[in-house]
N, C-alpha and C positions, 0 to 999 in steps of 0.2 A: 350586544353585537356578537359576543362569543357564543351565546346560546343560539342565536339565529344561524351562525355558521355551522355549529354542530348539528342543528336540525337539518340544515340544507345538505350537509354531508351525509347524514343518515338516510335522507330521502334519495340522494343520488345513488348510494350503495344499494338501496332496496330496488330502485328502478333497474339498475344494471344487472342485479341478480335475476329479476324477472325476465329481462331481455335474453339473458343467457339460457334460461330454461326454455323460452319460446323457440330459440334457434335450434336447440337440441331436438325439440318435438317436430320441427319442420324438415329435418333431414330425411334423406331417402331411406325408406324402410327396407330391411333385409328381406329378400324374397324367401318365401316359405319353400322348404324342400318338397318337390313334387313327388307324389307316390309313383313308384315304378309301374309302367303299363305293360301288361302281358297280353299277347295275342293268342287267342284260342286256335288250336290246330284245325285245319279244314277236315270236315268229315268226308268219308268216301262219297256220300251222295252229293256233295257240293263241288266235286271235281268233274271234269268232262272226260268221258271215255274217248280215247284217241285210237286211231288205227295202229295196230301193233301191240296195244296193251293187252295183258293177259286177263281173260275173263274167267270166272269160275265155270266149271263144266256144266253146272245146272242152269246157266244163263242163256239157253238156246232161244228162249222167247225174246230176250233183250236184243240179241243179235238180229233176229227176224224183224223186230220193231225198228231197229236201226236201218235195215234194208228197206223197210216200208217208207221211212222218212226220207231216205235217199231217193226212192222212186217218186216221192212227192216234191222233189226239188230242194230238199234240205241239204245242209252241208254234209259231205261224205264223212261219216263217222262209223262205218261198218268195220268190225274187227277182222280184216282179211288175213288169211294165211299167206305164207310166202308164195304159194302158187294156187290159183283159183281155176277150177274147171267149170265151164258153162255148157250145159246140155239143154236140148229141146227134146222132150219125150224120150229121154234116155240116151239120145245120140249126142256125142261130144261135138260141139260147134267151135269152141275155142278154149285156149288155156293161156292165162296171163298172170302177171304179178299185181301186187296191191296198188301201185300207182296207176296202172292201166285200168284196174277194176273201178277206180274212183271216177272214171270218165263215163258219163251216161251213154255216149255213143258206142262204147265198147259192147254194150248188151244188145245191140241190134244184130240179129242173125236169123238164120234159117237152116233147116237140115240140108245136108249136101245134095246138090243137083235138083233142088226144088225152087220154084218161084212163088208158091203159095203154101200155106200151112193152115189146115182146118178152116178153109174158106177165107183166109186173110192173105193179102198180098205181103210178100216178104220185103223188108225184114220185119220180124216180130221181136218184142222185147218184154221181159218180165217187169221192167220199170214202167213202160208205157201201159202194160196191162193193169198194173196196180193203180197207176195214176188215173186211168180212164174210169175205173170203178169209183174212185173218190169224186171225180168230176161229175159223175152221173148220180151222185147222192148216196152211193153205197159205202160200205165199210168192210174191212178185212177182219178175219178171225184167225187165230193161231191154234195149231193142233200138232201133237206129237204122234198121232195115230195115222197110219198109212191109209189114204183113201182107197176105196174099192172101185170107184168110178169118178170120172170128171165129166159132168154133164151127161151126155148120152154115150160116152165112150168108156170102155173099161180102162182101168188105170194100171200102168206098169211102173212100179217104183224104180227110181234110178239106182245105179250101182251104189253099194254101201261104201262110201268114202270115209265114214267116221261113225262114232258110236251114237251121236245125237243128230236127229233130223227134225226140223220144224217146218210144217207146211203152212203157207200163207194162202188162205182161201177167201172167197167172197162169202157174205152171210148166206144162210140157207135160202132166202127169198131170191137170191141172184144166181142160183145154180141151175139154170135151164140149159137146154142143149147147145146154146151158142154162147152164153155169158159166163159159164163156169170156167174156172181155171184152178191150177195148183202150182204154186212156186215152192219147191223143196229146197230149203236152206240147210246144208249139211255142215256140221261143226267137228273140228278135231278135239282132242282131249283138253286143250287149253281154251276152248270156246271160240276159236277163230273159224271163219267161214272158209271151207275148202272147196265147196262146189255149190252151184245153183242150177236147178233143173226147172224148166218151164213146160207145163202141159196145158194145152187149151182144148176146149170142146168145140166142135163144129157141127154144122147141120148135116 
């Protein structure tokens, strides 16, 4: 009887020991420390250029492209200067600030005391001119060389407002006596648009 009791006691101790080990393994595991996460800085190409941001002086084409997108109905993102002059064939039509320049209707105009311009009823607009070319299946090109003619008209470049001027023109195939145009986008030393001049060709 003593031997049986001792055996049963030993068995009870063994089972109890195994139960304690099992309870220890079922406990909540300590979370592993997470590796620190670093966020790579945004590259300049991944940011959006906003009105008023400084552009490098060599980015005239970028500003002209922004004006073209604006003409196509895109979000205004043209880097305007503090004051922008709007001219038609060298004649000043208006002068306004950046907030006003962002409104498409601002660019509707005509030379003083006229109701038509190059065979077109007033008002005319550089935005509408560029948009119409795209709607007709054409495309624009950019140049820093002053045109000698626009369609069948000789071209008089606008007053020099800044050191860089980019001309927005239709492709060569669209430069007939009525379809040709030149939109001169002049930039200051920081790459902001200080003036826009529209020249059209008429019959």
